[in-house]
C-alpha positions in Angstrom: 38.7 -0.2 6.4 37.4 -4.5 5.5 36.5 -5.7 8.5 34.6 -2.1 9.0 33.1 -3.1 5.6 32.3 -6.3 6.5 30.3 -5.0 9.2 28.6 -2.5 7.4 27.2 -5.7 4.4 26.3 -8.1 7.2 24.0 -5.4 8.9 22.5 -4.3 5.3 21.5 -8.1 4.8 20.0 -8.6 8.1 18.2 -5.7 8.0 16.9 -6.1 4.1 15.9 -9.6 5.7 13.6 -7.8 7.9 12.7 -5.4 5.8 11.4 -8.8 3.3 8.9 -9.9 6.3 5.1 -9.7 5.4 3.7 -6.8 6.7 1.1 -8.3 7.4 3.5 -9.4 11.2 3.0 -5.3 11.7 -0.3 -6.3 13.1 0.9 -8.5 15.7 2.7 -5.3 17.4 0.9 -3.4 19.6 0.6 -0.2 19.2 0.1 -0.4 15.4 -2.4 -3.3 16.2 -4.6 -0.8 17.8 -3.9 1.5 15.4 -5.3 -0.3 12.5 -8.0 -2.2 14.3 -9.3 1.4 15.2 -9.3 2.1 12.2 -11.1 -0.3 10.6 -14.1 -0.3 13.3 -14.1 3.2 12.1 -13.7 3.6 9.0 -17.0 1.1 9.1 -18.7 3.4 11.4 -17.9 6.0 9.5 -19.4 4.8 5.9 -22.4 3.5 7.7 -23.1 7.6 9.3 -22.7 9.1 5.8 -25.1 6.9 4.5 -27.6 7.4 7.3 -26.9 10.9 6.8 -28.0 10.9 3.0 -31.1 8.8 3.9 -32.1 10.9 6.5 -32.4 14.0 4.2 -34.1 12.8 2.0 -36.7 10.9 4.0 -36.8 14.6 6.3 -37.1 16.7 3.5 -38.0 14.5 0.2 -35.5 16.8 -1.8 -32.5 15.2 -4.1 -30.5 18.2 -4.2 -30.5 18.7 -0.4 -29.5 15.2 0.2 -26.3 16.2 -2.5 -25.3 18.9 0.0 -24.7 16.7 2.2 -22.4 14.8 0.4 -20.9 17.9 -0.8 -20.1 18.9 2.5 -18.9 15.7 3.3 -16.3 16.1 0.8 -15.6 19.7 0.0 -13.6 20.2 4.0 -11.1 17.3 2.7 -10.3 18.9 -0.7 -9.9 22.8 0.3 -8.4 21.8 3.7 -6.3 19.1 3.7 -3.1 20.3 2.2 -3.3 23.8 4.9 -3.4 21.4 7.6 -0.8 19.2 7.0 1.2 22.3 7.3 0.2 23.0 10.6 0.4 19.0 12.1 3.9 19.1 11.1 4.9 21.2 14.5 2.3 19.3 16.6 2.6 15.9 18.7 0.0 13.5 17.0 -1.7 10.9 19.7 -3.2 13.9 20.9 -4.3 15.8 18.6 -5.9 12.1 17.3 -7.2 11.5 20.2 -8.9 15.0 20.4 -10.1 14.5 17.4 -12.2 11.8 17.7 -13.9 12.6 20.8 -14.7 16.3 19.2 -16.1 14.4 16.0 -18.2 12.0 18.3 -19.6 14.4 20.3 -21.0 15.9 16.9 -22.4 12.9 15.3 -23.8 12.5 19.1 -25.5 16.1 18.6 -27.6 14.9 15.6 -29.8 12.3 17.0 -29.2 14.3 20.6 -31.5 17.5 18.6 -33.7 15.2 16.6 -35.0 13.8 20.4 -35.6 17.1 21.3 -37.6 18.3 18.1 -34.5 21.2 17.5 -33.1 19.5 14.9 -33.3 21.9 11.8 -31.8 21.1 7.8 -30.1 24.0 8.7 -28.2 22.6 12.2 -27.5 19.3 10.1 -25.9 21.0 7.2 -23.8 23.2 9.7 -22.8 20.1 12.0 -22.0 18.0 9.0 -19.6 20.2 7.8 -18.3 20.8 11.2 -18.0 17.0 11.5 -16.0 16.7 8.1 -13.3 19.4 9.0 -12.9 18.0 12.7 -11.8 14.3 10.3 -10.0 16.2 7.9 -7.4 17.0 10.7 -7.0 13.1 11.5 -6.1 12.0 8.5 -3.0 13.8 8.1 -2.0 13.1 11.6 -2.2 9.3 11.0 0.1 9.3 7.8 2.4 11.1 10.0 2.2 9.2 13.1 3.0 5.5 11.3 6.4 6.7 11.3 6.4 6.7 15.1 4.7 3.1 15.8 6.7 1.0 13.7 10.2 0.0 12.1 12.1 1.5 10.0 12.3 -1.3 7.7 8.9 -2.1 7.7 7.8 1.5 7.3 7.5 0.6 3.3 5.0 -2.2 4.1 3.1 0.1 6.9 2.8 2.8 4.0 1.1 0.1 2.0 -2.3 0.1 4.4 -2.3 4.1 3.3 -4.9 6.7 4.4 -7.1 7.9 1.6 -9.7 10.6 1.2 -12.7 9.6 3.7 -10.1 8.2 5.8 -10.2 4.9 4.5 -7.5 2.2 4.4 -6.6 -0.2 0.9 -4.4 -0.2 -1.6 -4.2 2.3 -4.0 -6.7 1.4 -7.0 -4.9 0.1 -10.3 -6.2 1.8 -14.0 -4.6 1.9 -17.3 -2.4 5.3 -16.7 -0.8 4.3 -13.5 -0.2 0.3 -14.9 1.4 2.0 -17.4 3.7 4.1 -15.0 4.3 1.6 -12.8 5.8 -1.1 -16.0 7.9 2.1 -16.9 9.4 2.4 -12.7 9.9 -0.8 -12.7 11.5 -1.3 -16.0 14.0 1.3 -15.0 14.5 0.0 -11.2 14.3 -3.3 -11.8 16.1 -3.7 -14.8 19.3 -1.6 -12.6 18.5 -4.0 -9.6 19.1 -6.7 -11.7 22.2 -6.0 -13.0 23.8 -4.6 -9.8 22.8 -8.0 -8.6 24.8 -9.9 -11.1 27.5 -8.3 -10.4 27.0 -8.6 -6.2 25.6 -12.4 -5.8 27.6 -14.6 -3.8 27.4 -18.6 -5.0 25.0 -19.5 -2.0 22.4 -16.8 -3.1 22.6 -17.8 -6.5 21.5 -21.8 -5.1 18.5 -20.5 -3.1 17.2 -18.2 -5.6 17.1 -21.9 -8.2 15.4 -23.5 -5.2 12.8 -21.0 -5.5 12.5 -21.3 -8.9 12.1 -24.9 -8.9 9.7 -24.8 -6.3 7.7 -21.8 -8.7 8.5 -24.7 -11.8 5.9 -27.6 -9.0 3.3 -25.0 -8.2 2.9 -23.6 -12.2 2.8 -27.4 -12.9 0.0 -28.3 -9.8 -1.9 -25.0 -10.6 -1.4 -24.1 -6.6 -1.8 -20.0 -7.3 -1.4 -19.0 -3.7 2.4 -21.1 -3.1 3.5 -19.6 -6.9 2.6 -15.9 -5.9 4.6 -16.4 -2.6 7.9 -18.4 -4.8 7.2 -15.7 -7.1 8.2 -12.4 -5.1 10.2 -14.4 -2.5 12.7 -15.0 -6.0 12.7 -11.7 -7.1 13.8 -10.1 -4.1 16.6 -12.9 -3.5 17.8 -11.6 -6.6 17.3 -7.0 -5.6 18.1 -8.5 -2.0 21.8 -9.6 -4.0 21.9 -6.0 -5.5 23.5 -4.6 -2.3 21.1 -1.6 -2.1 18.9 -1.0 0.6 17.8 2.2 -1.1 16.8 0.5 -4.7 15.4 -2.5 -2.7 13.0 0.2 -0.5 11.9 1.7 -4.4 11.0 -1.7 -5.4 9.3 -2.8 -2.2 7.1 0.6 -2.8 6.7 0.0 -6.4 5.7 -4.2 -5.5 3.2 -3.2 -2.9 1.3 -1.6 -5.7 1.5 -4.1 -8.3 1.6 -7.7 -7.0 -2.2 -7.7 -5.4 -3.0 -7.3 -9.4 -1.0 -10.8 -10.0 -3.7 -13.0 -8.9 -5.5 -11.8 -12.2 -2.7 -13.3 -14.5 -3.4 -16.9 -14.0 -5.3 -18.9 -16.3 -3.5 -16.5 -19.1 -0.6 -19.2 -19.0 1.9 -15.6 -18.0 3.0 -18.2 -15.1 4.5 -20.2 -17.8 5.9 -17.1 -19.7 7.5 -16.1 -16.6 8.6 -18.5 -15.4 10.6 -19.1 -18.6 12.4 -15.7 -18.0 13.1 -16.7 -15.0 15.0 -20.4 -16.3 16.9 -16.8 -18.1 17.6 -15.0 -14.9 19.0 -17.5 -13.4 21.5 -18.5 -16.0 22.4 -15.3 -16.5 22.6 -15.2 -12.8 25.6 -17.8 -13.0 27.2 -16.5 -15.6 27.8 -13.3 -13.8 26.1 -11.6 -17.2 24.4 -8.3 -16.2 22.6 -7.7 -20.2 21.3 -11.5 -19.8 19.6 -10.9 -16.2 18.3 -7.5 -17.1 16.3 -8.1 -20.2 14.4 -11.1 -18.6 13.6 -9.0 -16.1 12.4 -6.4 -18.3 10.2 -9.4 -20.2 9.1 -10.6 -17.4 7.8 -7.1 -16.3 6.4 -6.2 -20.2 4.7 -10.1 -19.7 2.5 -9.2 -16.9 2.3 -5.8 -17.9 0.1 -6.6 -21.4 -2.0 -9.2 -19.5 -2.8 -6.8 -17.1 -2.9 -3.7 -20.0 -6.6 -5.5 -20.9 -8.0 -6.4 -17.5 -8.1 -3.0 -15.8 -10.0 -0.4 -16.0 -9.1 2.7 -18.6 
């Protein structure tokens, strides 16, 4: 029984180590790298096409209303048909769907300049083509989102999903406002303090030594004003603690939370927060060494709240 438990712990730690690697390593893999680069190019083309259509209609008709109709025809299908399409796509193979969708979209888009060159393009035909293109494009988003888990290892799925597919088929980090910041703060406090408590129970002396070294790097980066090194060490410091909780499920949740909030930690520079944060880090280290669960948990909460107060004044309402 003890042998099996020890093996499970080793495998769990290996899985966590793989998960902790940078999500950008996914771009080096053939399947995900091709998908990401293809979509990056596609986003540029889609954006240019949408702007060009708006400009074309305004130049053709001189009517702001007719230009707005084009914008509505591009926007309505994802809102109306998106949820319905996702249900049916679950029963289909994703790769053929994405290939055929892009081929059909290409044909519909190419019809616009072709009909214009032939003198057969009317405003009504343009409306039809724009609406049809938008409907077909709506199919691609759910298909892409469903395909990602088939392309990447489970341990890197959270990092892959950070490159979210949002409406309009754009790729990026979800925007942060005060409401989402407040929500993230509340969830982080509940989840990360729990991980801190479990870490204080399960952490080894070797792991504490590694965390102390990371704290030394944090102090050095803060003293020299090296923001990039500080942020990297800060991430490594916190996740060294959270991995010590020995819960892959809990770690997955925390990773998802950090993927949403950590891009904004760069805004904390110059506010004095890095110095304050390091004070909390020292309390965490001392608490872990003494195996004092409440001390570690309270320090994690204080660290989250300190960053929250600074960001609250910086993000949009």
